[in-house]
C-alpha positions in Angstrom: -0.3 0.0 0.3 1.3 3.6 -0.8 2.3 6.0 1.6 -0.8 8.1 0.8 -3.1 5.4 0.8 -2.1 4.7 4.0 -2.3 7.8 5.4 -5.6 8.0 3.9 -6.7 5.1 5.8 -5.8 6.4 9.2 -7.3 9.5 8.9 -10.7 7.8 8.5 -9.7 5.6 11.7 -8.5 9.1 13.5 -11.6 10.4 12.9 -14.0 7.4 13.7 -11.8 7.0 16.5 -11.6 10.8 17.6 -8.0 10.8 18.2 -7.5 14.5 18.1 -3.5 14.4 17.5 -3.3 12.1 15.2 -6.0 13.4 12.8 -4.3 16.7 12.9 -1.0 15.2 11.9 -2.1 13.0 8.8 -3.9 16.2 8.3 -1.1 18.5 8.0 1.3 15.6 6.2 -1.5 15.5 3.3 -1.8 19.0 3.2 2.2 19.4 3.1 2.1 16.7 0.5 -1.1 18.5 -1.9 1.2 21.7 -1.8 4.0 19.8 -3.0 2.4 17.8 -5.6 0.7 21.2 -7.1 4.4 22.8 -7.2 5.7 19.7 -9.0 2.8 19.1 -11.2 2.4 15.4 -10.2 1.7 12.9 -7.5 4.4 12.2 -5.1 6.1 9.0 -4.7 6.6 7.4 -1.9 10.1 8.8 -1.3 9.2 12.2 -1.6 6.4 11.1 0.9 8.9 10.7 2.9 10.8 13.9 2.5 8.0 15.6 3.7 7.3 13.5 6.8 11.3 14.0 7.2 10.5 17.7 7.5 7.6 18.0 9.9 9.7 15.1 12.0 12.7 18.0 12.2 10.6 21.2 13.0 8.9 19.1 15.7 12.3 18.2 16.9 13.1 22.2 16.7 9.8 22.9 18.8 10.3 20.4 21.8 14.4 21.7 21.7 12.8 24.9 22.2 10.0 24.0 25.1 12.7 22.2 26.2 14.8 25.7 27.1 11.8 26.8 28.3 10.9 24.0 30.9 7.2 23.7 29.4 6.3 19.8 29.7 3.1 19.9 28.4 4.7 21.4 25.5 7.7 18.6 25.6 4.8 15.7 25.7 2.9 17.5 22.7 6.6 16.8 20.4 6.8 13.9 21.8 3.1 12.6 21.2 3.7 14.0 17.5 7.4 13.1 16.8 6.2 9.5 17.7 3.2 9.4 14.8 4.9 10.7 12.2 7.7 8.5 13.0 5.2 5.4 12.2 5.3 6.6 8.8 9.2 6.9 8.0 11.0 3.4 6.8 12.8 1.2 9.5 15.4 3.2 10.7 18.7 2.4 10.0 20.6 1.5 13.5 23.9 3.3 14.2 26.2 0.9 13.6 24.4 0.6 10.1 24.9 4.0 9.1 28.3 3.2 10.4 29.0 1.1 7.7 27.4 2.9 5.1 29.9 5.4 6.3 33.0 3.5 6.2 32.3 2.0 2.3 32.0 5.9 1.5 35.1 7.3 3.2 37.0 3.5 1.7 36.0 4.2 -1.9 36.6 8.4 -1.8 40.0 7.5 -0.4 42.1 9.7 2.4 39.5 12.0 3.7 40.0 14.6 6.4 38.2 17.2 8.7 37.7 19.3 5.5 35.9 16.8 3.3 32.6 16.6 5.5 30.4 17.9 2.4 31.9 15.9 0.0 31.3 12.7 2.0 27.9 13.7 3.5 27.0 14.3 0.0 28.2 10.7 -0.3 26.7 9.2 2.3 23.0 11.1 2.7 21.4 9.5 -1.1 22.3 6.0 0.5 20.4 6.7 3.7 18.0 9.1 2.6 14.7 8.3 4.7 15.9 5.8 6.9 18.6 8.1 9.7 18.4 11.8 11.2 20.7 13.4 9.1 21.9 14.8 12.7 23.2 11.6 13.4 24.6 11.2 10.4 26.6 13.9 10.3 27.8 13.5 13.9 29.2 10.0 12.8 30.9 11.2 9.9 32.6 14.1 12.0 33.5 11.0 14.8 34.4 8.9 11.5 37.0 11.7 9.9 38.3 12.7 13.4 39.3 9.4 14.4 40.6 8.9 10.4 39.2 5.8 8.8 41.4 3.1 7.1 40.9 0.9 4.4 39.6 -1.9 6.3 37.3 -0.1 7.8 39.2 -0.2 11.4 39.8 3.1 13.1 42.8 5.1 13.9 43.7 8.1 15.3 45.1 10.8 12.8 47.6 13.2 13.7 
């Protein structure tokens, strides 16, 4: 079942069950998808629908950070609930070790790399983990691998 079809079915279910938070989020997702479809002039494939949901997740994480800084427990709980619902529409996320494996593979293929190659390595890694990993986590792992240095066998060693 396509993701847009799943969203339509879940919206009907949320209406029947009076799940106001879920219903509101699904409506927001569908509105964002519709706006992007109008802009592109065609229906969105699931990959682009996942991008829409990922951008909503990113904005919810930022809102949660502000709520934490403001010590707003009510907003933190709301953001957590929304993040959980939004995450249910994403494909299975890669584990940290799986991301590290992808990063090591890219670095091995790219040749010797240092901290200055962050953009080049991120540009090669992100298409491979698109929609299946948080960009901040990927960035952190790439920085870590570039700082530590990665040998051709995938083992890390300290560079000077």
